[in-house]
PDB file of N, CA, C and O in Angstrom:
ATOM      1  N   MET A   1     -49.423  -2.605   1.616  1.00  0.00           N
ATOM      2  CA  MET A   1     -48.473  -2.535   0.529  1.00  0.00           C
ATOM      3  C   MET A   1     -47.291  -1.630   0.897  1.00  0.00           C
ATOM      4  O   MET A   1     -46.135  -1.979   0.659  1.00  0.00           O
ATOM      5  N   MET A   2     -47.591  -0.481   1.472  1.00  0.00           N
ATOM      6  CA  MET A   2     -46.540   0.474   1.838  1.00  0.00           C
ATOM      7  C   MET A   2     -45.662  -0.082   2.962  1.00  0.00           C
ATOM      8  O   MET A   2     -44.460   0.179   3.005  1.00  0.00           O
ATOM      9  N   VAL A   3     -46.270  -0.844   3.865  1.00  0.00           N
ATOM     10  CA  VAL A   3     -45.518  -1.417   4.983  1.00  0.00           C
ATOM     11  C   VAL A   3     -44.504  -2.436   4.460  1.00  0.00           C
ATOM     12  O   VAL A   3     -43.383  -2.499   4.964  1.00  0.00           O
ATOM     13  N   ALA A   4     -44.873  -3.217   3.479  1.00  0.00           N
ATOM     14  CA  ALA A   4     -43.953  -4.196   2.907  1.00  0.00           C
ATOM     15  C   ALA A   4     -42.776  -3.489   2.247  1.00  0.00           C
ATOM     16  O   ALA A   4     -41.641  -3.959   2.335  1.00  0.00           O
ATOM     17  N   PHE A   5     -43.036  -2.375   1.593  1.00  0.00           N
ATOM     18  CA  PHE A   5     -41.974  -1.596   0.966  1.00  0.00           C
ATOM     19  C   PHE A   5     -41.010  -1.046   2.016  1.00  0.00           C
ATOM     20  O   PHE A   5     -39.796  -1.063   1.817  1.00  0.00           O
ATOM     21  N   ILE A   6     -41.543  -0.565   3.116  1.00  0.00           N
ATOM     22  CA  ILE A   6     -40.704  -0.023   4.197  1.00  0.00           C
ATOM     23  C   ILE A   6     -39.837  -1.126   4.793  1.00  0.00           C
ATOM     24  O   ILE A   6     -38.653  -0.913   5.055  1.00  0.00           O
ATOM     25  N   TRP A   7     -40.431  -2.320   5.012  1.00  0.00           N
ATOM     26  CA  TRP A   7     -39.662  -3.440   5.552  1.00  0.00           C
ATOM     27  C   TRP A   7     -38.564  -3.866   4.590  1.00  0.00           C
ATOM     28  O   TRP A   7     -37.446  -4.162   5.011  1.00  0.00           O
ATOM     29  N   ALA A   8     -38.875  -3.898   3.311  1.00  0.00           N
ATOM     30  CA  ALA A   8     -37.875  -4.291   2.319  1.00  0.00           C
ATOM     31  C   ALA A   8     -36.741  -3.270   2.264  1.00  0.00           C
ATOM     32  O   ALA A   8     -35.570  -3.642   2.193  1.00  0.00           O
ATOM     33  N   ALA A   9     -37.090  -1.985   2.297  1.00  0.00           N
ATOM     34  CA  ALA A   9     -36.068  -0.937   2.279  1.00  0.00           C
ATOM     35  C   ALA A   9     -35.203  -1.000   3.536  1.00  0.00           C
ATOM     36  O   ALA A   9     -33.986  -0.833   3.460  1.00  0.00           O
ATOM     37  N   ALA A  10     -35.812  -1.235   4.670  1.00  0.00           N
ATOM     38  CA  ALA A  10     -35.068  -1.335   5.925  1.00  0.00           C
ATOM     39  C   ALA A  10     -34.127  -2.536   5.888  1.00  0.00           C
ATOM     40  O   ALA A  10     -32.976  -2.438   6.316  1.00  0.00           O
ATOM     41  N   ALA A  11     -34.610  -3.660   5.381  1.00  0.00           N
ATOM     42  CA  ALA A  11     -33.766  -4.855   5.294  1.00  0.00           C
ATOM     43  C   ALA A  11     -32.593  -4.613   4.354  1.00  0.00           C
ATOM     44  O   ALA A  11     -31.470  -5.027   4.640  1.00  0.00           O
ATOM     45  N   LEU A  12     -32.850  -3.946   3.240  1.00  0.00           N
ATOM     46  CA  LEU A  12     -31.776  -3.627   2.306  1.00  0.00           C
ATOM     47  C   LEU A  12     -30.755  -2.693   2.945  1.00  0.00           C
ATOM     48  O   LEU A  12     -29.550  -2.870   2.764  1.00  0.00           O
ATOM     49  N   LEU A  13     -31.229  -1.709   3.687  1.00  0.00           N
ATOM     50  CA  LEU A  13     -30.334  -0.761   4.354  1.00  0.00           C
ATOM     51  C   LEU A  13     -29.484  -1.461   5.416  1.00  0.00           C
ATOM     52  O   LEU A  13     -28.285  -1.202   5.524  1.00  0.00           O
ATOM     53  N   VAL A  14     -30.096  -2.333   6.184  1.00  0.00           N
ATOM     54  CA  VAL A  14     -29.357  -3.079   7.212  1.00  0.00           C
ATOM     55  C   VAL A  14     -28.320  -3.986   6.551  1.00  0.00           C
ATOM     56  O   VAL A  14     -27.190  -4.087   7.029  1.00  0.00           O
ATOM     57  N   SER A  15     -28.696  -4.638   5.467  1.00  0.00           N
ATOM     58  CA  SER A  15     -27.744  -5.487   4.751  1.00  0.00           C
ATOM     59  C   SER A  15     -26.564  -4.682   4.227  1.00  0.00           C
ATOM     60  O   SER A  15     -25.417  -5.118   4.316  1.00  0.00           O
ATOM     61  N   LEU A  16     -26.851  -3.511   3.684  1.00  0.00           N
ATOM     62  CA  LEU A  16     -25.794  -2.639   3.181  1.00  0.00           C
ATOM     63  C   LEU A  16     -24.857  -2.215   4.305  1.00  0.00           C
ATOM     64  O   LEU A  16     -23.637  -2.241   4.141  1.00  0.00           O
ATOM     65  N   MET A  17     -25.417  -1.828   5.434  1.00  0.00           N
ATOM     66  CA  MET A  17     -24.594  -1.385   6.555  1.00  0.00           C
ATOM     67  C   MET A  17     -23.717  -2.530   7.077  1.00  0.00           C
ATOM     68  O   MET A  17     -22.537  -2.330   7.365  1.00  0.00           O
ATOM     69  N   LEU A  18     -24.296  -3.727   7.196  1.00  0.00           N
ATOM     70  CA  LEU A  18     -23.510  -4.872   7.668  1.00  0.00           C
ATOM     71  C   LEU A  18     -22.420  -5.232   6.672  1.00  0.00           C
ATOM     72  O   LEU A  18     -21.319  -5.608   7.074  1.00  0.00           O
ATOM     73  N   SER A  19     -22.703  -5.126   5.396  1.00  0.00           N
ATOM     74  CA  SER A  19     -21.687  -5.403   4.379  1.00  0.00           C
ATOM     75  C   SER A  19     -20.542  -4.405   4.464  1.00  0.00           C
ATOM     76  O   SER A  19     -19.376  -4.788   4.361  1.00  0.00           O
ATOM     77  N   LEU A  20     -20.863  -3.131   4.650  1.00  0.00           N
ATOM     78  CA  LEU A  20     -19.811  -2.120   4.758  1.00  0.00           C
ATOM     79  C   LEU A  20     -18.966  -2.318   6.007  1.00  0.00           C
ATOM     80  O   LEU A  20     -17.747  -2.152   5.966  1.00  0.00           O
ATOM     81  N   VAL A  21     -19.600  -2.667   7.105  1.00  0.00           N
ATOM     82  CA  VAL A  21     -18.847  -2.929   8.336  1.00  0.00           C
ATOM     83  C   VAL A  21     -17.939  -4.152   8.149  1.00  0.00           C
ATOM     84  O   VAL A  21     -16.783  -4.144   8.572  1.00  0.00           O
ATOM     85  N   GLY A  22     -18.467  -5.188   7.519  1.00  0.00           N
ATOM     86  CA  GLY A  22     -17.654  -6.375   7.263  1.00  0.00           C
ATOM     87  C   GLY A  22     -16.489  -6.076   6.341  1.00  0.00           C
ATOM     88  O   GLY A  22     -15.384  -6.577   6.548  1.00  0.00           O
ATOM     89  N   LEU A  23     -16.730  -5.262   5.325  1.00  0.00           N
ATOM     90  CA  LEU A  23     -15.649  -4.890   4.405  1.00  0.00           C
ATOM     91  C   LEU A  23     -14.568  -4.095   5.120  1.00  0.00           C
ATOM     92  O   LEU A  23     -13.379  -4.326   4.899  1.00  0.00           O
ATOM     93  N   LYS A  24     -14.965  -3.173   5.963  1.00  0.00           N
ATOM     94  CA  LYS A  24     -13.997  -2.378   6.715  1.00  0.00           C
ATOM     95  C   LYS A  24     -13.179  -3.269   7.662  1.00  0.00           C
ATOM     96  O   LYS A  24     -11.969  -3.089   7.804  1.00  0.00           O
ATOM     97  N   ALA A  25     -13.844  -4.220   8.299  1.00  0.00           N
ATOM     98  CA  ALA A  25     -13.135  -5.140   9.193  1.00  0.00           C
ATOM     99  C   ALA A  25     -12.160  -6.009   8.402  1.00  0.00           C
ATOM    100  O   ALA A  25     -11.039  -6.246   8.851  1.00  0.00           O
ATOM    101  N   TRP A  26     -12.573  -6.478   7.244  1.00  0.00           N
ATOM    102  CA  TRP A  26     -11.704  -7.299   6.394  1.00  0.00           C
ATOM    103  C   TRP A  26     -10.477  -6.512   5.965  1.00  0.00           C
ATOM    104  O   TRP A  26      -9.364  -7.037   5.997  1.00  0.00           O
ATOM    105  N   GLN A  27     -10.664  -5.253   5.562  1.00  0.00           N
ATOM    106  CA  GLN A  27      -9.534  -4.419   5.156  1.00  0.00           C
ATOM    107  C   GLN A  27      -8.583  -4.172   6.327  1.00  0.00           C
ATOM    108  O   GLN A  27      -7.364  -4.172   6.153  1.00  0.00           O
ATOM    109  N   GLY A  28      -9.135  -3.965   7.501  1.00  0.00           N
ATOM    110  CA  GLY A  28      -8.302  -3.786   8.683  1.00  0.00           C
ATOM    111  C   GLY A  28      -7.497  -5.033   8.998  1.00  0.00           C
ATOM    112  O   GLY A  28      -6.323  -4.950   9.360  1.00  0.00           O
ATOM    113  N   TRP A  29      -8.130  -6.191   8.858  1.00  0.00           N
ATOM    114  CA  TRP A  29      -7.425  -7.438   9.113  1.00  0.00           C
ATOM    115  C   TRP A  29      -6.306  -7.631   8.095  1.00  0.00           C
ATOM    116  O   TRP A  29      -5.206  -8.048   8.455  1.00  0.00           O
ATOM    117  N   LEU A  30      -6.583  -7.326   6.818  1.00  0.00           N
ATOM    118  CA  LEU A  30      -5.546  -7.449   5.796  1.00  0.00           C
ATOM    119  C   LEU A  30      -4.389  -6.488   6.070  1.00  0.00           C
ATOM    120  O   LEU A  30      -3.229  -6.858   5.894  1.00  0.00           O
ATOM    121  N   ASP A  31      -4.687  -5.264   6.496  1.00  0.00           N
ATOM    122  CA  ASP A  31      -3.627  -4.318   6.843  1.00  0.00           C
ATOM    123  C   ASP A  31      -2.775  -4.850   7.993  1.00  0.00           C
ATOM    124  O   ASP A  31      -1.552  -4.712   7.985  1.00  0.00           O
ATOM    125  N   LEU A  32      -3.427  -5.455   8.976  1.00  0.00           N
ATOM    126  CA  LEU A  32      -2.697  -6.035  10.104  1.00  0.00           C
ATOM    127  C   LEU A  32      -1.770  -7.149   9.630  1.00  0.00           C
ATOM    128  O   LEU A  32      -0.615  -7.217  10.051  1.00  0.00           O
ATOM    129  N   ARG A  33      -2.269  -8.022   8.757  1.00  0.00           N
ATOM    130  CA  ARG A  33      -1.434  -9.106   8.231  1.00  0.00           C
ATOM    131  C   ARG A  33      -0.260  -8.575   7.416  1.00  0.00           C
ATOM    132  O   ARG A  33       0.852  -9.094   7.513  1.00  0.00           O
ATOM    133  N   ARG A  34      -0.509  -7.529   6.605  1.00  0.00           N
ATOM    134  CA  ARG A  34       0.585  -6.926   5.833  1.00  0.00           C
ATOM    135  C   ARG A  34       1.648  -6.364   6.774  1.00  0.00           C
ATOM    136  O   ARG A  34       2.845  -6.521   6.532  1.00  0.00           O
ATOM    137  N   PHE A  35       1.208  -5.712   7.842  1.00  0.00           N
ATOM    138  CA  PHE A  35       2.146  -5.158   8.817  1.00  0.00           C
ATOM    139  C   PHE A  35       2.959  -6.268   9.470  1.00  0.00           C
ATOM    140  O   PHE A  35       4.172  -6.139   9.630  1.00  0.00           O
ATOM    141  N   GLU A  36       2.291  -7.362   9.849  1.00  0.00           N
ATOM    142  CA  GLU A  36       3.004  -8.479  10.471  1.00  0.00           C
ATOM    143  C   GLU A  36       4.016  -9.092   9.506  1.00  0.00           C
ATOM    144  O   GLU A  36       5.138  -9.407   9.900  1.00  0.00           O
ATOM    145  N   LEU A  37       3.626  -9.259   8.255  1.00  0.00           N
ATOM    146  CA  LEU A  37       4.550  -9.816   7.269  1.00  0.00           C
ATOM    147  C   LEU A  37       5.739  -8.894   7.041  1.00  0.00           C
ATOM    148  O   LEU A  37       6.868  -9.363   6.898  1.00  0.00           O
ATOM    149  N   ALA A  38       5.497  -7.590   7.005  1.00  0.00           N
ATOM    150  CA  ALA A  38       6.598  -6.642   6.827  1.00  0.00           C
ATOM    151  C   ALA A  38       7.542  -6.694   8.021  1.00  0.00           C
ATOM    152  O   ALA A  38       8.757  -6.593   7.852  1.00  0.00           O
ATOM    153  N   GLN A  39       7.001  -6.849   9.219  1.00  0.00           N
ATOM    154  CA  GLN A  39       7.840  -6.952  10.410  1.00  0.00           C
ATOM    155  C   GLN A  39       8.695  -8.214  10.350  1.00  0.00           C
ATOM    156  O   GLN A  39       9.887  -8.172  10.652  1.00  0.00           O
ATOM    157  N   ASN A  40       8.098  -9.321   9.967  1.00  0.00           N
ATOM    158  CA  ASN A  40       8.857 -10.583   9.872  1.00  0.00           C
ATOM    159  C   ASN A  40       9.930 -10.478   8.804  1.00  0.00           C
ATOM    160  O   ASN A  40      11.050 -10.950   8.996  1.00  0.00           O
ATOM    161  N   ARG A  41       9.593  -9.860   7.678  1.00  0.00           N
ATOM    162  CA  ARG A  41      10.559  -9.733   6.591  1.00  0.00           C
ATOM    163  C   ARG A  41      11.727  -8.843   7.014  1.00  0.00           C
ATOM    164  O   ARG A  41      12.875  -9.128   6.676  1.00  0.00           O
ATOM    165  N   SER A  42      11.441  -7.770   7.751  1.00  0.00           N
ATOM    166  CA  SER A  42      12.527  -6.884   8.167  1.00  0.00           C
ATOM    167  C   SER A  42      13.416  -7.547   9.221  1.00  0.00           C
ATOM    168  O   SER A  42      14.602  -7.232   9.315  1.00  0.00           O
ATOM    169  N   GLN A  43      12.858  -8.451  10.004  1.00  0.00           N
ATOM    170  CA  GLN A  43      13.677  -9.161  10.982  1.00  0.00           C
ATOM    171  C   GLN A  43      14.567 -10.198  10.306  1.00  0.00           C
ATOM    172  O   GLN A  43      15.679 -10.461  10.764  1.00  0.00           O
ATOM    173  N   LEU A  44      14.080 -10.787   9.219  1.00  0.00           N
ATOM    174  CA  LEU A  44      14.882 -11.782   8.514  1.00  0.00           C
ATOM    175  C   LEU A  44      15.998 -11.149   7.699  1.00  0.00           C
ATOM    176  O   LEU A  44      17.088 -11.712   7.602  1.00  0.00           O
ATOM    177  N   HIS A  45      15.740  -9.985   7.113  1.00  0.00           N
ATOM    178  CA  HIS A  45      16.706  -9.304   6.249  1.00  0.00           C
ATOM    179  C   HIS A  45      16.947  -7.886   6.766  1.00  0.00           C
ATOM    180  O   HIS A  45      16.361  -6.934   6.249  1.00  0.00           O
ATOM    181  N   PRO A  46      17.802  -7.734   7.778  1.00  0.00           N
ATOM    182  CA  PRO A  46      18.052  -6.387   8.278  1.00  0.00           C
ATOM    183  C   PRO A  46      18.732  -5.523   7.208  1.00  0.00           C
ATOM    184  O   PRO A  46      19.513  -6.018   6.395  1.00  0.00           O
ATOM    185  N   THR A  47      18.426  -4.251   7.226  1.00  0.00           N
ATOM    186  CA  THR A  47      19.015  -3.351   6.235  1.00  0.00           C
ATOM    187  C   THR A  47      20.492  -3.152   6.541  1.00  0.00           C
ATOM    188  O   THR A  47      20.882  -3.085   7.707  1.00  0.00           O
ATOM    189  N   PRO A  48      21.315  -3.058   5.503  1.00  0.00           N
ATOM    190  CA  PRO A  48      22.746  -2.870   5.740  1.00  0.00           C
ATOM    191  C   PRO A  48      23.015  -1.476   6.313  1.00  0.00           C
ATOM    192  O   PRO A  48      22.268  -0.526   6.080  1.00  0.00           O
ATOM    193  N   GLU A  49      24.089  -1.395   7.055  1.00  0.00           N
ATOM    194  CA  GLU A  49      24.464  -0.100   7.610  1.00  0.00           C
ATOM    195  C   GLU A  49      24.959   0.803   6.486  1.00  0.00           C
ATOM    196  O   GLU A  49      25.450   0.327   5.463  1.00  0.00           O
ATOM    197  N   ALA A  50      24.827   2.082   6.684  1.00  0.00           N
ATOM    198  CA  ALA A  50      25.227   3.051   5.667  1.00  0.00           C
ATOM    199  C   ALA A  50      26.739   3.262   5.738  1.00  0.00           C
ATOM    200  O   ALA A  50      27.216   4.269   6.261  1.00  0.00           O
ATOM    201  N   THR A  51      27.467   2.314   5.215  1.00  0.00           N
ATOM    202  CA  THR A  51      28.919   2.438   5.169  1.00  0.00           C
ATOM    203  C   THR A  51      29.296   3.360   4.006  1.00  0.00           C
ATOM    204  O   THR A  51      28.467   3.615   3.132  1.00  0.00           O
ATOM    205  N   PRO A  52      30.516   3.857   3.984  1.00  0.00           N
ATOM    206  CA  PRO A  52      30.917   4.727   2.871  1.00  0.00           C
ATOM    207  C   PRO A  52      30.768   4.051   1.507  1.00  0.00           C
ATOM    208  O   PRO A  52      30.421   4.712   0.527  1.00  0.00           O
ATOM    209  N   ALA A  53      31.022   2.755   1.432  1.00  0.00           N
ATOM    210  CA  ALA A  53      30.879   2.054   0.151  1.00  0.00           C
ATOM    211  C   ALA A  53      29.420   2.043  -0.306  1.00  0.00           C
ATOM    212  O   ALA A  53      29.137   2.209  -1.493  1.00  0.00           O
ATOM    213  N   VAL A  54      28.509   1.852   0.625  1.00  0.00           N
ATOM    214  CA  VAL A  54      27.087   1.859   0.287  1.00  0.00           C
ATOM    215  C   VAL A  54      26.662   3.248  -0.156  1.00  0.00           C
ATOM    216  O   VAL A  54      25.902   3.391  -1.113  1.00  0.00           O
ATOM    217  N   ARG A  55      27.144   4.264   0.529  1.00  0.00           N
ATOM    218  CA  ARG A  55      26.800   5.647   0.154  1.00  0.00           C
ATOM    219  C   ARG A  55      27.322   5.989  -1.243  1.00  0.00           C
ATOM    220  O   ARG A  55      26.631   6.645  -2.022  1.00  0.00           O
ATOM    221  N   ILE A  56      28.524   5.550  -1.552  1.00  0.00           N
ATOM    222  CA  ILE A  56      29.096   5.812  -2.879  1.00  0.00           C
ATOM    223  C   ILE A  56      28.281   5.098  -3.951  1.00  0.00           C
ATOM    224  O   ILE A  56      27.989   5.667  -5.003  1.00  0.00           O
ATOM    225  N   GLU A  57      27.917   3.851  -3.679  1.00  0.00           N
ATOM    226  CA  GLU A  57      27.114   3.084  -4.635  1.00  0.00           C
ATOM    227  C   GLU A  57      25.756   3.748  -4.856  1.00  0.00           C
ATOM    228  O   GLU A  57      25.282   3.825  -5.989  1.00  0.00           O
ATOM    229  N   MET A  58      25.133   4.223  -3.786  1.00  0.00           N
ATOM    230  CA  MET A  58      23.836   4.902  -3.914  1.00  0.00           C
ATOM    231  C   MET A  58      23.975   6.193  -4.716  1.00  0.00           C
ATOM    232  O   MET A  58      23.120   6.499  -5.546  1.00  0.00           O
ATOM    233  N   ALA A  59      25.032   6.941  -4.479  1.00  0.00           N
ATOM    234  CA  ALA A  59      25.247   8.174  -5.233  1.00  0.00           C
ATOM    235  C   ALA A  59      25.459   7.868  -6.717  1.00  0.00           C
ATOM    236  O   ALA A  59      24.967   8.595  -7.581  1.00  0.00           O
ATOM    237  N   ASP A  60      26.192   6.792  -7.007  1.00  0.00           N
ATOM    238  CA  ASP A  60      26.411   6.387  -8.394  1.00  0.00           C
ATOM    239  C   ASP A  60      25.094   5.999  -9.065  1.00  0.00           C
ATOM    240  O   ASP A  60      24.837   6.387 -10.204  1.00  0.00           O
ATOM    241  N   LEU A  61      24.272   5.242  -8.367  1.00  0.00           N
ATOM    242  CA  LEU A  61      22.983   4.840  -8.918  1.00  0.00           C
ATOM    243  C   LEU A  61      22.069   6.044  -9.149  1.00  0.00           C
ATOM    244  O   LEU A  61      21.357   6.102 -10.151  1.00  0.00           O
ATOM    245  N   LYS A  62      22.092   6.995  -8.230  1.00  0.00           N
ATOM    246  CA  LYS A  62      21.282   8.201  -8.405  1.00  0.00           C
ATOM    247  C   LYS A  62      21.747   9.005  -9.612  1.00  0.00           C
ATOM    248  O   LYS A  62      20.927   9.551 -10.351  1.00  0.00           O
ATOM    249  N   GLU A  63      23.042   9.079  -9.810  1.00  0.00           N
ATOM    250  CA  GLU A  63      23.576   9.798 -10.969  1.00  0.00           C
ATOM    251  C   GLU A  63      23.182   9.104 -12.269  1.00  0.00           C
ATOM    252  O   GLU A  63      22.805   9.762 -13.238  1.00  0.00           O
ATOM    253  N   ARG A  64      23.267   7.789 -12.287  1.00  0.00           N
ATOM    254  CA  ARG A  64      22.853   7.045 -13.481  1.00  0.00           C
ATOM    255  C   ARG A  64      21.368   7.264 -13.769  1.00  0.00           C
ATOM    256  O   ARG A  64      20.971   7.456 -14.919  1.00  0.00           O
ATOM    257  N   LEU A  65      20.563   7.236 -12.726  1.00  0.00           N
ATOM    258  CA  LEU A  65      19.132   7.457 -12.886  1.00  0.00           C
ATOM    259  C   LEU A  65      18.850   8.855 -13.423  1.00  0.00           C
ATOM    260  O   LEU A  65      18.004   9.031 -14.299  1.00  0.00           O
ATOM    261  N   ARG A  66      19.559   9.844 -12.896  1.00  0.00           N
ATOM    262  CA  ARG A  66      19.386  11.215 -13.366  1.00  0.00           C
ATOM    263  C   ARG A  66      19.728  11.319 -14.851  1.00  0.00           C
ATOM    264  O   ARG A  66      19.022  11.987 -15.607  1.00  0.00           O
ATOM    265  N   LYS A  67      20.804  10.663 -15.266  1.00  0.00           N
ATOM    266  CA  LYS A  67      21.198  10.693 -16.679  1.00  0.00           C
ATOM    267  C   LYS A  67      20.173   9.993 -17.560  1.00  0.00           C
ATOM    268  O   LYS A  67      19.856  10.474 -18.647  1.00  0.00           O
ATOM    269  N   LEU A  68      19.650   8.851 -17.093  1.00  0.00           N
ATOM    270  CA  LEU A  68      18.643   8.144 -17.876  1.00  0.00           C
ATOM    271  C   LEU A  68      17.352   8.956 -18.000  1.00  0.00           C
ATOM    272  O   LEU A  68      16.716   8.966 -19.054  1.00  0.00           O
ATOM    273  N   GLU A  69      16.972   9.634 -16.920  1.00  0.00           N
ATOM    274  CA  GLU A  69      15.779  10.478 -16.988  1.00  0.00           C
ATOM    275  C   GLU A  69      15.999  11.640 -17.952  1.00  0.00           C
ATOM    276  O   GLU A  69      15.081  12.020 -18.680  1.00  0.00           O
ATOM    277  N   ALA A  70      17.203  12.205 -17.965  1.00  0.00           N
ATOM    278  CA  ALA A  70      17.502  13.295 -18.897  1.00  0.00           C
ATOM    279  C   ALA A  70      17.445  12.805 -20.332  1.00  0.00           C
ATOM    280  O   ALA A  70      16.933  13.507 -21.204  1.00  0.00           O
ATOM    281  N   ILE A  71      17.961  11.612 -20.590  1.00  0.00           N
ATOM    282  CA  ILE A  71      17.908  11.050 -21.930  1.00  0.00           C
ATOM    283  C   ILE A  71      16.453  10.819 -22.352  1.00  0.00           C
ATOM    284  O   ILE A  71      16.069  11.089 -23.490  1.00  0.00           O
ATOM    285  N   ALA A  72      15.657  10.314 -21.410  1.00  0.00           N
ATOM    286  CA  ALA A  72      14.250  10.013 -21.706  1.00  0.00           C
ATOM    287  C   ALA A  72      13.463  11.284 -22.038  1.00  0.00           C
ATOM    288  O   ALA A  72      12.556  11.255 -22.870  1.00  0.00           O
ATOM    289  N   THR A  73      13.806  12.389 -21.394  1.00  0.00           N
ATOM    290  CA  THR A  73      13.097  13.652 -21.673  1.00  0.00           C
ATOM    291  C   THR A  73      13.695  14.377 -22.844  1.00  0.00           C
ATOM    292  O   THR A  73      13.116  15.362 -23.303  1.00  0.00           O
ATOM    293  N   GLY A  74      14.849  13.931 -23.362  1.00  0.00           N
ATOM    294  CA  GLY A  74      15.451  14.558 -24.524  1.00  0.00           C
ATOM    295  C   GLY A  74      16.367  15.702 -24.199  1.00  0.00           C
ATOM    296  O   GLY A  74      16.668  16.503 -25.085  1.00  0.00           O
ATOM    297  N   VAL A  75      16.826  15.821 -22.970  1.00  0.00           N
ATOM    298  CA  VAL A  75      17.725  16.896 -22.560  1.00  0.00           C
ATOM    299  C   VAL A  75      19.155  16.446 -22.795  1.00  0.00           C
ATOM    300  O   VAL A  75      19.541  15.345 -22.400  1.00  0.00           O
ATOM    301  N   ASP A  76      19.944  17.302 -23.441  1.00  0.00           N
ATOM    302  CA  ASP A  76      21.376  16.992 -23.638  1.00  0.00           C
ATOM    303  C   ASP A  76      22.158  17.372 -22.398  1.00  0.00           C
ATOM    304  O   ASP A  76      21.971  18.450 -21.834  1.00  0.00           O
ATOM    305  N   LEU A  77      23.035  16.478 -21.982  1.00  0.00           N
ATOM    306  CA  LEU A  77      23.875  16.753 -20.798  1.00  0.00           C
ATOM    307  C   LEU A  77      25.195  17.328 -21.172  1.00  0.00           C
ATOM    308  O   LEU A  77      26.014  17.614 -20.299  1.00  0.00           O
TER     309      LEU A  77
END
């Protein structure tokens, strides 16, 4: 009776270990695919150069965001 329990526990432990290894491998494969997709996407749509017009637009957007956050928190500007 005790031997059957030990075999069952061992089989359960081995199954658990194989499942965890498979899950880790699956996550690694998904990370690899995400990386490949990000690389392909960046090659298709290169980022624009930081021209003065882009910098001004970014500064304007940051200022608008700062004002909206201040309004949301109830701070008077």
